[in-house]
C-alpha positions as CSV (number, residue, x, y, z in Angstrom):
1,Y,104.1,108.5,67.7
2,G,101.8,106.4,65.1
3,S,99.0,109.2,65.5
4,K,97.3,110.9,62.5
5,F,99.1,114.4,61.4
6,N,96.9,116.7,60.3
7,Y,98.2,120.6,60.3
8,K,95.0,122.1,61.0
9,D,95.4,120.7,64.7
10,Y,98.3,123.2,64.8
11,V,98.0,126.2,62.6
12,T,95.2,128.8,62.4
13,I,94.9,130.5,58.9
14,K,92.6,133.8,58.9
15,D,91.8,136.8,56.2
16,N,90.6,140.1,56.8
17,F,88.8,139.7,53.8
18,D,88.7,136.1,52.7
19,K,86.2,134.0,55.0
20,N,87.2,130.6,53.4
21,L,90.6,130.5,52.2
22,K,90.9,127.8,49.5
23,N,94.4,128.3,48.3
24,I,96.1,126.4,50.8
25,K,99.3,124.6,50.1
26,V,101.0,122.5,52.5
27,E,104.8,121.0,51.6
28,G,106.7,118.3,53.2
29,K,105.4,115.2,55.3
30,V,105.5,113.6,58.4
31,D,105.9,109.9,59.3
32,T,104.3,109.5,62.5
33,K,105.8,105.9,62.4
34,K,109.1,107.1,62.5
35,I,110.7,109.2,65.2
36,G,112.2,112.3,64.1
37,S,112.1,115.7,63.2
38,Y,109.9,117.3,60.1
39,P,110.0,120.6,58.6
40,I,106.5,121.7,57.0
41,T,106.2,125.1,55.0
42,I,102.4,126.2,54.9
43,S,101.0,128.9,52.5
44,A,98.2,130.8,52.1
45,T,96.6,133.2,49.2
46,D,93.8,135.1,49.5
47,S,91.4,136.2,46.5
48,S,93.7,139.4,45.7
49,N,96.7,137.1,45.4
50,N,98.7,138.1,48.9
51,M,100.4,135.2,49.9
52,T,101.4,134.4,53.8
53,T,104.2,131.8,54.2
54,K,104.6,130.1,57.6
55,Q,107.1,127.2,58.3
56,I,106.4,124.8,61.5
57,T,108.9,121.8,62.9
58,V,106.9,118.7,63.8
59,N,108.7,116.0,66.2
60,V,107.5,112.8,66.0
61,E,108.4,111.0,69.5
62,D,107.0,108.2,71.7
63,I,105.1,110.1,74.6
64,S,102.1,107.3,75.1
65,A,102.2,105.1,77.7
66,P,100.9,101.8,77.2
67,D,97.5,101.0,77.3
68,L,97.4,98.9,80.3
69,K,94.1,97.1,81.1
70,L,93.1,95.0,84.2
71,K,89.9,92.5,84.1
72,K,88.5,93.9,87.1
73,S,89.5,96.7,89.9
74,T,88.1,95.2,93.1
75,V,87.9,91.0,93.6
76,S,86.9,88.9,96.9
77,L,88.8,86.0,97.9
78,V,87.4,83.4,100.3
79,K,90.1,83.3,103.3
80,G,92.4,80.0,102.5
81,K,92.2,80.1,99.0
82,K,94.8,81.0,96.3
83,I,94.9,84.0,93.9
84,D,96.7,84.1,90.6
85,L,97.2,87.9,90.3
86,K,98.8,87.6,86.8
87,S,95.5,86.4,85.9
88,Y,93.5,89.9,86.1
89,I,95.7,91.2,83.7
90,K,93.7,91.5,80.5
91,S,95.9,93.4,78.0
92,C,99.0,95.7,77.7
93,V,99.6,97.3,74.5
94,D,101.8,100.5,73.7
95,N,101.6,102.2,70.5
96,K,105.1,101.6,69.5
97,D,106.7,98.5,71.2
98,G,103.6,96.2,70.9
99,D,102.2,93.8,73.3
100,L,103.9,94.2,76.4
101,K,101.6,91.9,78.7
102,S,104.6,89.9,79.8
103,Q,106.6,92.7,80.9
104,V,103.9,94.1,83.5
105,K,105.5,94.3,87.0
106,I,103.1,93.3,89.9
107,S,104.1,94.6,93.3
108,G,102.3,94.0,96.8
109,S,100.8,91.0,98.1
110,V,97.8,88.9,99.7
111,N,97.5,87.4,102.8
112,N,95.1,84.3,102.4
113,K,94.9,83.6,105.9
114,K,94.2,86.7,107.1
115,L,90.9,89.2,106.5
116,G,91.2,92.3,105.0
117,K,91.6,94.6,101.8
118,Y,95.2,94.3,100.1
119,K,96.0,96.8,97.4
120,I,98.1,95.3,94.5
121,T,100.0,97.8,91.9
122,Y,100.4,96.5,88.2
123,S,103.0,98.9,86.5
124,V,105.1,98.7,83.1
125,S,107.2,100.9,81.2
126,D,107.9,101.3,77.4
127,K,111.4,101.6,75.9
128,A,110.9,105.2,75.7
129,G,110.2,105.5,79.6
130,N,106.4,106.1,79.7
131,K,105.1,104.7,82.5
132,V,101.5,103.3,83.6
133,T,100.0,101.9,86.5
134,K,96.9,100.4,87.5
135,K,95.8,99.2,91.1
136,L,94.0,96.0,92.0
137,T,92.0,95.7,95.4
138,V,91.9,92.1,96.8
139,Q,89.5,91.7,99.8
140,V,89.7,88.4,101.6
141,I,86.7,87.6,103.1
142,N,85.0,84.4,104.8
143,S,83.3,81.7,103.0
144,G,79.9,82.5,104.6
145,D,80.2,86.3,103.4
146,V,79.9,85.0,100.1
147,A,76.6,83.3,100.3
148,D,75.4,86.5,102.5
149,N,76.2,89.2,100.1
150,L,74.9,87.4,97.3
151,G,71.4,87.3,99.1
152,I,71.8,91.2,100.2
153,V,72.2,92.2,96.5
154,A,69.2,89.7,95.1
155,T,67.0,91.6,97.7
156,A,68.3,95.1,96.4
157,K,67.3,94.0,92.9
158,T,64.1,93.3,93.6
159,R,63.6,97.1,94.3
160,L,65.0,98.2,91.1
161,G,62.4,100.9,89.5
162,C,61.0,101.7,93.1
163,R,61.3,105.7,92.9
164,Y,63.5,107.3,95.4
165,V,62.0,110.0,98.1
166,W,64.0,111.5,101.1
167,G,63.3,109.8,104.3
168,A,61.5,106.9,102.3
169,T,61.9,103.5,104.0
170,G,60.2,100.9,101.7
171,P,58.7,98.9,100.5
172,N,58.3,100.6,97.6
173,T,60.0,104.1,97.9
174,F,63.3,104.6,99.5
175,D,65.8,107.1,100.2
176,C,70.0,105.8,100.0
177,S,69.8,104.5,103.7
178,G,66.4,103.6,103.8
179,L,66.9,101.2,101.1
180,T,70.2,99.5,102.6
181,Q,68.5,99.4,105.8
182,W,65.3,97.6,104.3
183,V,67.8,94.8,102.5
184,Y,69.8,94.3,105.3
185,R,66.9,93.5,107.6
186,K,65.2,91.3,104.9
187,N,68.4,89.3,105.3
188,G,68.4,89.0,109.1
189,I,70.6,92.1,109.7
190,S,70.0,95.3,111.7
191,I,71.5,98.2,110.8
192,P,70.9,101.8,111.6
193,R,68.7,104.1,109.9
194,T,70.5,107.2,109.0
195,S,73.7,106.6,106.3
196,G,76.0,108.6,108.8
197,A,74.7,105.9,111.5
198,Q,75.4,102.9,108.7
199,K,79.4,104.3,108.6
200,N,80.0,104.3,111.8
201,A,78.2,100.7,112.6
202,G,80.2,98.5,110.5
203,T,82.7,98.6,107.1
């Protein structure tokens, strides 16, 4: 429904002699803005006047789910603060039913008094039953973590442009875990050297 119909997307026409067939006729019309079945007759004639005719039926149906977009996929929430989950819906438009933003359902909840990650699901279906879902992760953190995280990111950005070298720990060349260890050390936090050890040392 609503897309453009081009018979070339569904039909291949070849001839054993003529490489570029020009005498091709298409009879019938397809209204992609109207649900229904449309018979199309296609005929092709080669330079020797040999003609072949085929008929196809095009069924126009609403088979596309709404386009649901969220403003973010992950957000941080300071412990004790409130969150408006609806405010993270950017848009929701269906190719047939139009704007469905007000019909988006939200499942899941956030305990703003408890640290942790919370999964929120946004879902909506059009009149034809086509459904779409999107996920939002809300991480409840301590207020001090915000400043810490910003400092760590700012420190890491000072190393943009430095070359990746396996086993390097800085200050001008790094491998992945070498960079994270160096950045955290600059912010007064000690973490292990290797990525495996870092994985097991924290979250």
